[in-house]
MDAnalysis code that builds the backbone (N, CA, C; Angstrom):
import MDAnalysis as mda
import numpy as np

u = mda.Universe.empty(513, n_residues=171, atom_resindex=np.repeat(np.arange(171), 3), trajectory=True)
u.add_TopologyAttr("name", ["N", "CA", "C"] * 171)
u.add_TopologyAttr("resid", np.arange(1, 172))
u.add_TopologyAttr("resname", ["PHE", "GLN", "LEU", "ALA", "LEU", "VAL", "THR", "TRP", "LYS", "GLN", "ALA", "LEU", "ARG", "GLU", "HIS", "MET", "ALA", "THR", "SER", "ILE", "VAL", "GLY", "GLY", "VAL", "LEU", "ASP", "LEU", "ILE", "GLU", "GLN", "GLU", "ARG", "GLN", "GLY", "ILE", "ALA", "ILE", "THR", "SER", "SER", "LEU", "VAL", "LYS", "GLY", "VAL", "VAL", "ASP", "CYS", "LEU", "VAL", "GLU", "LEU", "GLY", "ILE", "ASP", "GLU", "VAL", "VAL", "ASP", "SER", "ASN", "SER", "ALA", "GLU", "SER", "THR", "LYS", "ALA", "VAL", "ASN", "PRO", "LYS", "LEU", "ARG", "VAL", "TYR", "LYS", "GLN", "LEU", "PHE", "GLU", "GLU", "LYS", "PHE", "ILE", "ARG", "THR", "THR", "GLU", "ALA", "PHE", "TYR", "VAL", "CYS", "GLU", "SER", "SER", "ASP", "PHE", "LEU", "LEU", "GLY", "ASN", "SER", "ILE", "PRO", "GLU", "TYR", "MET", "LYS", "LYS", "VAL", "GLU", "LYS", "ARG", "LEU", "ILE", "GLU", "GLU", "LYS", "ASP", "ARG", "CYS", "GLU", "LYS", "TYR", "LEU", "HIS", "ARG", "SER", "SER", "LEU", "GLN", "PRO", "LEU", "GLU", "ARG", "LYS", "CYS", "GLU", "GLU", "VAL", "LEU", "ILE", "SER", "VAL", "LYS", "LEU", "ASP", "LEU", "PHE", "GLN", "ASN", "GLU", "PHE", "PRO", "VAL", "LEU", "LEU", "GLU", "ASN", "ASP", "LYS", "ASP", "GLU", "VAL", "THR", "MET", "THR", "SER", "SER"])
u.atoms.positions = np.array([
    [31.922, 127.592, 80.165],
    [33.200, 127.535, 80.873],
    [33.426, 128.815, 81.679],
    [33.136, 129.942, 81.056],
    [33.364, 131.234, 81.708],
    [32.514, 131.362, 82.972],
    [31.265, 130.919, 82.904],
    [30.386, 130.987, 84.068],
    [30.903, 130.097, 85.193],
    [31.373, 128.918, 84.844],
    [31.937, 128.009, 85.852],
    [33.162, 128.632, 86.508],
    [33.996, 129.290, 85.712],
    [35.197, 129.935, 86.240],
    [34.835, 131.077, 87.190],
    [33.850, 131.871, 86.811],
    [33.417, 132.984, 87.665],
    [32.836, 132.447, 88.975],
    [32.021, 131.398, 88.893],
    [31.439, 130.793, 90.098],
    [32.525, 130.229, 90.996],
    [33.496, 129.539, 90.393],
    [34.601, 128.964, 91.167],
    [35.419, 130.071, 91.834],
    [35.648, 131.151, 91.096],
    [36.417, 132.267, 91.648],
    [35.713, 132.869, 92.860],
    [34.410, 133.032, 92.774],
    [33.663, 133.583, 93.908],
    [33.742, 132.655, 95.112],
    [33.596, 131.358, 94.868],
    [33.688, 130.386, 95.967],
    [35.084, 130.389, 96.568],
    [36.091, 130.470, 95.721],
    [37.474, 130.496, 96.202],
    [37.714, 131.722, 97.066],
    [37.315, 132.858, 96.579],
    [37.524, 134.095, 97.333],
    [36.799, 134.071, 98.669],
    [35.577, 133.615, 98.646],
    [34.750, 133.689, 99.848],
    [35.102, 132.637, 100.887],
    [35.500, 131.459, 100.457],
    [35.608, 130.354, 101.405],
    [36.999, 129.742, 101.544],
    [37.755, 129.733, 100.473],
    [38.973, 128.931, 100.506],
    [40.275, 129.702, 100.377],
    [40.220, 130.922, 99.914],
    [41.454, 131.643, 99.603],
    [42.386, 131.755, 100.799],
    [41.857, 132.086, 101.943],
    [42.705, 132.285, 103.118],
    [43.460, 131.021, 103.482],
    [42.767, 129.899, 103.523],
    [43.452, 128.661, 103.921],
    [44.388, 128.151, 102.836],
    [43.998, 128.269, 101.575],
    [44.865, 127.802, 100.489],
    [46.124, 128.654, 100.423],
    [45.953, 129.963, 100.426],
    [47.118, 130.856, 100.365],
    [47.975, 130.687, 101.613],
    [47.357, 130.550, 102.768],
    [48.114, 130.307, 104.000],
    [48.949, 129.044, 103.911],
    [48.373, 127.989, 103.354],
    [49.112, 126.742, 103.173],
    [50.289, 126.900, 102.233],
    [50.090, 127.640, 101.150],
    [51.175, 127.883, 100.195],
    [52.276, 128.711, 100.849],
    [51.899, 129.725, 101.606],
    [52.901, 130.550, 102.293],
    [53.675, 129.728, 103.320],
    [53.001, 128.800, 103.985],
    [53.694, 127.895, 104.912],
    [54.705, 127.023, 104.171],
    [54.325, 126.521, 102.996],
    [55.256, 125.713, 102.200],
    [56.490, 126.523, 101.814],
    [56.278, 127.760, 101.402],
    [57.403, 128.612, 101.008],
    [58.312, 128.871, 102.201],
    [57.742, 129.108, 103.368],
    [58.568, 129.310, 104.562],
    [59.364, 128.044, 104.886],
    [58.733, 126.891, 104.739],
    [59.453, 125.634, 104.966],
    [60.636, 125.512, 104.010],
    [60.416, 125.880, 102.762],
    [61.513, 125.816, 101.789],
    [62.637, 126.769, 102.185],
    [62.294, 127.946, 102.654],
    [63.312, 128.901, 103.105],
    [64.108, 128.349, 104.282],
    [63.481, 127.489, 105.069],
    [64.145, 126.879, 106.219],
    [64.929, 125.627, 105.833],
    [64.975, 125.324, 104.548],
    [65.761, 124.189, 104.084],
    [65.004, 122.883, 103.980],
    [63.705, 122.917, 104.166],
    [62.880, 121.714, 104.062],
    [62.421, 121.569, 102.612],
    [62.590, 120.380, 102.059],
    [62.165, 120.131, 100.681],
    [60.638, 120.164, 100.603],
    [60.136, 120.841, 99.588],
    [58.687, 120.907, 99.383],
    [58.366, 120.434, 97.971],
    [57.097, 120.200, 97.730],
    [56.630, 119.881, 96.385],
    [56.260, 121.203, 95.723],
    [57.205, 121.761, 94.978],
    [56.993, 123.094, 94.417],
    [55.872, 123.116, 93.381],
    [55.532, 121.954, 92.823],
    [54.431, 121.929, 91.861],
    [53.102, 122.302, 92.530],
    [52.973, 122.051, 93.837],
    [51.765, 122.477, 94.559],
    [51.672, 123.998, 94.585],
    [52.789, 124.641, 94.873],
    [52.823, 126.109, 94.910],
    [52.532, 126.654, 93.520],
    [53.203, 126.106, 92.523],
    [53.009, 126.564, 91.145],
    [51.558, 126.379, 90.712],
    [50.955, 125.258, 91.084],
    [49.561, 125.012, 90.719],
    [48.615, 126.051, 91.299],
    [48.802, 126.397, 92.561],
    [47.952, 127.416, 93.189],
    [48.198, 128.772, 92.542],
    [49.458, 129.114, 92.315],
    [49.785, 130.391, 91.670],
    [49.138, 130.463, 90.289],
    [49.281, 129.401, 89.514],
    [48.688, 129.389, 88.175],
    [47.166, 129.546, 88.236],
    [46.529, 128.891, 89.206],
    [45.071, 129.033, 89.375],
    [44.692, 130.476, 89.693],
    [45.444, 131.101, 90.582],
    [45.138, 132.487, 90.948],
    [45.314, 133.429, 89.763],
    [46.316, 133.171, 88.938],
    [46.506, 133.985, 87.733],
    [45.338, 133.748, 86.779],
    [44.960, 132.490, 86.586],
    [43.849, 132.161, 85.686],
    [42.527, 132.745, 86.168],
    [42.360, 132.876, 87.463],
    [41.122, 133.449, 87.991],
    [40.943, 134.898, 87.561],
    [41.995, 135.538, 87.117],
    [41.910, 136.927, 86.695],
    [41.602, 137.109, 85.229],
    [41.395, 136.014, 84.487],
    [41.220, 136.171, 83.041],
    [39.981, 136.960, 82.659],
    [38.984, 136.967, 83.513],
    [37.759, 137.701, 83.188],
    [37.705, 139.080, 83.834],
    [38.792, 139.495, 84.467],
    [38.812, 140.793, 85.148],
    [38.822, 141.923, 84.124],
    [37.951, 142.868, 84.334],
    [37.891, 144.060, 83.502],
    [37.885, 145.247, 84.447],
    [38.677, 146.241, 84.130],
    [38.741, 147.423, 84.982],
    [38.152, 148.595, 84.224],
    [37.250, 149.295, 84.865],
    [36.660, 150.494, 84.302],
    [37.764, 151.523, 84.108],
    [37.853, 152.092, 82.921],
    [38.936, 153.036, 82.631],
    [38.856, 154.296, 83.480],
    [37.724, 154.558, 84.106],
    [37.586, 155.726, 84.972],
    [37.871, 155.428, 86.436],
    [38.077, 154.164, 86.767],
    [38.273, 153.805, 88.173],
    [39.686, 154.128, 88.632],
    [39.836, 154.207, 89.947],
    [41.154, 154.489, 90.527],
    [42.135, 153.378, 90.199],
    [41.648, 152.126, 90.103],
    [42.547, 151.011, 89.830],
    [43.157, 151.087, 88.444],
    [42.449, 151.707, 87.495],
    [42.975, 151.749, 86.140],
    [44.222, 152.616, 86.045],
    [44.430, 153.486, 87.014],
    [45.623, 154.326, 86.993],
    [46.845, 153.597, 87.536],
    [46.608, 152.477, 88.218],
    [47.726, 151.699, 88.735],
    [48.334, 150.886, 87.603],
    [49.590, 150.503, 87.774],
    [50.294, 149.747, 86.751],
    [50.029, 148.242, 86.854],
    [48.961, 147.832, 87.524],
    [48.661, 146.417, 87.697],
    [47.804, 145.945, 86.532],
    [48.267, 144.899, 85.888],
    [47.485, 144.263, 84.848],
    [46.203, 143.736, 85.495],
    [45.024, 144.120, 84.994],
    [43.784, 143.672, 85.626],
    [43.679, 142.146, 85.705],
    [44.291, 141.451, 84.786],
    [44.234, 139.989, 84.791],
    [45.056, 139.394, 85.930],
    [45.920, 140.186, 86.521],
    [46.731, 139.711, 87.649],
    [46.181, 140.187, 88.988],
    [45.089, 140.908, 88.958],
    [44.562, 141.498, 90.185],
    [44.234, 140.442, 91.245],
    [43.613, 139.347, 90.848],
    [43.269, 138.292, 91.809],
    [44.541, 137.726, 92.430],
    [45.519, 137.406, 91.595],
    [46.804, 136.875, 92.074],
    [47.471, 137.853, 93.036],
    [47.514, 139.112, 92.643],
    [48.201, 140.111, 93.463],
    [47.474, 140.325, 94.794],
    [46.145, 140.402, 94.757],
    [45.380, 140.652, 95.984],
    [45.369, 139.454, 96.922],
    [45.133, 138.282, 96.370],
    [44.982, 137.103, 97.225],
    [46.308, 136.480, 97.634],
    [47.344, 136.663, 96.800],
    [48.595, 135.977, 97.100],
    [49.791, 136.911, 97.252],
    [50.111, 137.668, 96.217],
    [51.385, 138.390, 96.207],
    [51.531, 139.361, 97.376],
    [50.495, 140.089, 97.710],
    [50.600, 141.040, 98.826],
    [50.956, 140.321, 100.128],
    [50.298, 139.196, 100.380],
    [50.595, 138.413, 101.590],
    [51.982, 137.787, 101.502],
    [52.347, 137.326, 100.323],
    [53.662, 136.727, 100.113],
    [54.774, 137.730, 100.426],
    [54.642, 138.945, 99.946],
    [55.658, 139.973, 100.204],
    [55.715, 140.289, 101.703],
    [54.573, 140.388, 102.367],
    [54.562, 140.649, 103.819],
    [55.212, 139.509, 104.606],
    [54.905, 138.267, 104.242],
    [55.515, 137.139, 104.970],
    [57.002, 137.024, 104.661],
    [57.390, 137.395, 103.457],
    [58.814, 137.420, 103.105],
    [59.538, 138.433, 103.979],
    [58.963, 139.612, 104.109],
    [59.551, 140.656, 104.949],
    [59.691, 140.172, 106.389],
    [58.631, 139.609, 106.932],
    [58.665, 139.135, 108.323],
    [59.719, 138.045, 108.509],
    [59.814, 137.135, 107.557],
    [60.791, 136.051, 107.654],
    [62.210, 136.610, 107.695],
    [62.520, 137.522, 106.767],
    [63.890, 138.026, 106.680],
    [64.235, 139.035, 107.773],
    [63.252, 139.731, 108.311],
    [63.520, 140.592, 109.471],
    [64.014, 139.725, 110.621],
    [63.306, 138.639, 110.888],
    [63.704, 137.728, 111.983],
    [65.027, 137.038, 111.680],
    [65.142, 136.479, 110.478],
    [66.352, 135.730, 110.155],
    [67.593, 136.617, 110.187],
    [67.491, 137.813, 109.630],
    [68.669, 138.681, 109.580],
    [69.099, 139.104, 110.982],
    [68.135, 139.428, 111.833],
    [68.475, 139.801, 113.213],
    [69.132, 138.647, 113.950],
    [68.547, 137.460, 113.831],
    [69.119, 136.276, 114.485],
    [70.515, 135.966, 113.958],
    [70.689, 136.053, 112.646],
    [71.976, 135.718, 112.041],
    [73.066, 136.690, 112.492],
    [72.720, 137.968, 112.552],
    [73.715, 138.976, 112.935],
    [74.130, 138.879, 114.400],
    [73.310, 138.259, 115.229],
    [73.682, 138.084, 116.637],
    [74.900, 137.184, 116.799],
    [75.071, 136.234, 115.893],
    [76.160, 135.280, 116.059],
    [77.155, 135.222, 114.924],
    [77.076, 136.165, 113.985],
    [77.947, 136.102, 112.813],
    [78.480, 137.485, 112.449],
    [79.545, 137.487, 111.688],
    [80.181, 138.742, 111.272],
    [79.450, 139.353, 110.075],
    [79.770, 140.604, 109.798],
    [79.190, 141.299, 108.649],
    [79.564, 140.598, 107.338],
    [80.826, 140.204, 107.129],
    [81.133, 139.486, 105.882],
    [80.339, 138.178, 105.739],
    [80.151, 137.460, 106.844],
    [79.330, 136.241, 106.787],
    [77.881, 136.588, 106.451],
    [77.406, 137.677, 107.019],
    [76.046, 138.129, 106.744],
    [75.888, 138.484, 105.266],
    [76.865, 139.188, 104.707],
    [76.786, 139.574, 103.295],
    [76.762, 138.342, 102.388],
    [77.517, 137.320, 102.750],
    [77.470, 136.068, 101.979],
    [76.079, 135.441, 102.074],
    [75.510, 135.466, 103.254],
    [74.164, 134.926, 103.472],
    [73.138, 135.709, 102.655],
    [73.265, 137.033, 102.643],
    [72.348, 137.877, 101.881],
    [72.441, 137.543, 100.395],
    [73.658, 137.433, 99.896],
    [73.847, 137.103, 98.484],
    [73.170, 135.770, 98.151],
    [73.351, 134.790, 99.010],
    [72.736, 133.475, 98.815],
    [71.213, 133.582, 98.844],
    [70.680, 134.325, 99.795],
    [69.231, 134.473, 99.921],
    [68.618, 135.201, 98.720],
    [69.302, 136.220, 98.209],
    [68.782, 136.937, 97.043],
    [68.707, 136.015, 95.829],
    [69.712, 135.177, 95.658],
    [69.707, 134.204, 94.559],
    [68.572, 133.202, 94.747],
    [68.402, 132.716, 95.979],
    [67.323, 131.758, 96.266],
    [65.951, 132.359, 95.959],
    [65.751, 133.615, 96.328],
    [64.449, 134.245, 96.087],
    [64.197, 134.431, 94.591],
    [65.233, 134.785, 93.849],
    [65.073, 134.907, 92.395],
    [64.737, 133.547, 91.795],
    [65.446, 132.512, 92.225],
    [65.161, 131.152, 91.747],
    [63.739, 130.730, 92.107],
    [63.322, 131.066, 93.310],
    [61.970, 130.732, 93.776],
    [60.930, 131.384, 92.864],
    [61.147, 132.623, 92.554],
    [60.212, 133.346, 91.698],
    [60.159, 132.708, 90.310],
    [61.322, 132.383, 89.762],
    [61.366, 131.772, 88.433],
    [60.749, 130.379, 88.432],
    [60.860, 129.678, 89.547],
    [60.388, 128.295, 89.630],
    [58.863, 128.201, 89.724],
    [58.239, 129.043, 90.578],
    [56.802, 128.833, 90.759],
    [55.955, 130.073, 91.000],
    [56.506, 131.246, 90.955],
    [55.684, 132.451, 91.101],
    [55.465, 133.096, 89.739],
    [54.556, 134.042, 89.674],
    [54.369, 134.783, 88.427],
    [55.534, 135.756, 88.268],
    [55.974, 135.935, 87.046],
    [57.167, 136.768, 86.795],
    [56.996, 138.210, 87.278],
    [55.761, 138.677, 87.376],
    [55.532, 140.047, 87.852],
    [55.896, 140.212, 89.328],
    [56.073, 139.109, 90.037],
    [56.424, 139.171, 91.464],
    [57.910, 139.413, 91.696],
    [58.734, 139.213, 90.671],
    [60.181, 139.310, 90.874],
    [60.607, 140.688, 91.362],
    [60.180, 141.740, 90.704],
    [60.627, 143.079, 91.093],
    [60.192, 143.463, 92.509],
    [58.916, 143.305, 92.884],
    [58.568, 143.645, 94.274],
    [59.261, 142.742, 95.293],
    [59.478, 141.483, 94.936],
    [60.174, 140.560, 95.832],
    [61.619, 140.995, 96.028],
    [62.319, 141.282, 94.939],
    [63.714, 141.733, 95.051],
    [63.803, 143.040, 95.831],
    [62.892, 143.951, 95.547],
    [62.897, 145.244, 96.237],
    [62.729, 145.061, 97.749],
    [61.783, 144.209, 98.146],
    [61.531, 143.993, 99.574],
    [62.716, 143.288, 100.231],
    [63.283, 142.294, 99.570],
    [64.438, 141.580, 100.140],
    [65.631, 142.516, 100.302],
    [65.898, 143.333, 99.300],
    [67.015, 144.276, 99.387],
    [66.782, 145.297, 100.498],
    [65.550, 145.735, 100.644],
    [65.230, 146.686, 101.717],
    [65.487, 146.062, 103.087],
    [64.934, 144.877, 103.310],
    [65.012, 144.234, 104.627],
    [66.421, 143.744, 104.941],
    [67.093, 143.182, 103.952],
    [68.395, 142.562, 104.196],
    [69.567, 143.527, 104.071],
    [69.385, 144.613, 103.319],
    [70.514, 145.517, 103.072],
    [70.217, 146.944, 103.534],
    [69.188, 147.562, 102.961],
    [68.947, 148.991, 103.205],
    [68.798, 149.336, 104.678],
    [68.014, 148.557, 105.408],
    [67.812, 148.884, 106.823],
    [69.040, 148.580, 107.670],
    [70.021, 147.921, 107.099],
    [71.242, 147.563, 107.833],
    [72.436, 148.440, 107.431],
    [72.213, 149.450, 106.604],
    [73.328, 150.261, 106.105],
    [74.149, 150.899, 107.218],
    [73.514, 151.395, 108.251],
    [74.270, 151.994, 109.363],
    [75.207, 150.975, 109.996],
    [74.719, 149.779, 110.173],
    [75.540, 148.704, 110.728],
    [76.743, 148.421, 109.830],
    [76.505, 148.366, 108.523],
    [77.600, 148.120, 107.580],
    [78.622, 149.252, 107.627],
    [78.126, 150.481, 107.653],
    [79.030, 151.627, 107.669],
    [79.856, 151.680, 108.948],
    [79.275, 151.295, 110.060],
    [80.023, 151.260, 111.320],
    [81.068, 150.153, 111.329],
    [80.776, 149.050, 110.688],
    [81.669, 147.896, 110.688],
    [82.778, 148.013, 109.642],
    [82.552, 148.785, 108.602],
    [83.497, 148.861, 107.492],
    [84.903, 149.293, 107.912],
    [85.078, 150.340, 108.734],
    [86.443, 150.716, 109.143],
    [87.165, 149.593, 109.898],
    [86.440, 148.854, 110.717],
    [87.035, 147.734, 111.453],
    [87.499, 146.668, 110.469],
    [86.688, 146.396, 109.476],
    [87.065, 145.406, 108.462],
    [88.291, 145.864, 107.683],
    [88.354, 147.154, 107.411],
    [89.509, 147.698, 106.697],
    [90.800, 147.441, 107.463],
    [90.749, 147.644, 108.744],
    [91.939, 147.439, 109.562],
    [92.285, 145.968, 109.727],
    [91.291, 145.117, 109.869],
    [91.528, 143.716, 110.211],
    [91.796, 142.799, 109.034],
    [91.064, 142.962, 107.960],
    [91.195, 141.981, 106.893],
    [90.726, 142.575, 105.575],
    [91.658, 142.933, 104.744],
    [91.323, 143.560, 103.476],
    [90.577, 142.611, 102.534],
    [90.785, 141.308, 102.647],
    [90.064, 140.345, 101.809],
    [88.565, 140.381, 102.102],
    [88.205, 140.484, 103.379],
    [86.793, 140.553, 103.739],
    [86.163, 141.839, 103.221],
    [86.904, 142.939, 103.235],
    [86.399, 144.203, 102.721],
    [86.155, 144.081, 101.228],
    [87.065, 143.434, 100.537],
    [86.904, 143.238, 99.102],
    [85.615, 142.477, 98.818],
    [85.354, 141.442, 99.581],
    [84.142, 140.647, 99.392],
    [82.889, 141.474, 99.641],
    [82.878, 142.281, 100.679],
    [81.677, 143.040, 101.020],
    [81.450, 144.203, 100.072],
    [82.469, 144.674, 99.406],
    [82.284, 145.819, 98.520],
    [82.128, 145.419, 97.064],
    [82.243, 144.137, 96.761],
    [82.080, 143.732, 95.358],
    [80.719, 143.187, 95.087],
])
């Protein structure tokens, strides 16, 4: 069994990983756009990538052993999670810019809150649990941290115009 798994892993890495992972990332983007997907397909690929790492061993003297990555998750992280985080960033950079062109800061904050919940649910539904922290960190960076100047500039206007909206944005 172990030999078959190692052979399959090599074939997957060499020939199929790019297209399979690309397809899964496309499904996730479709879901973010409100299109219903078969999440069991995503979960199945994620589970396979995690299982492909069961035979991973890291030399205790190697540079990788100093990283906090579980060696058994290395295949998943390299083939999927890194690309997933990059595509998540790209998606939310575009969406946040587009949304802010036609909506107010309080509306944007509601959208951000909704998106953060959706991403957490997505992670719990079909990603490996180790992806939650980097996913949340990247979403908060793209949706909130890089927009802090905009929020700070808008806050005094909100204070003058509508105290209820300020309450919502500060809670």
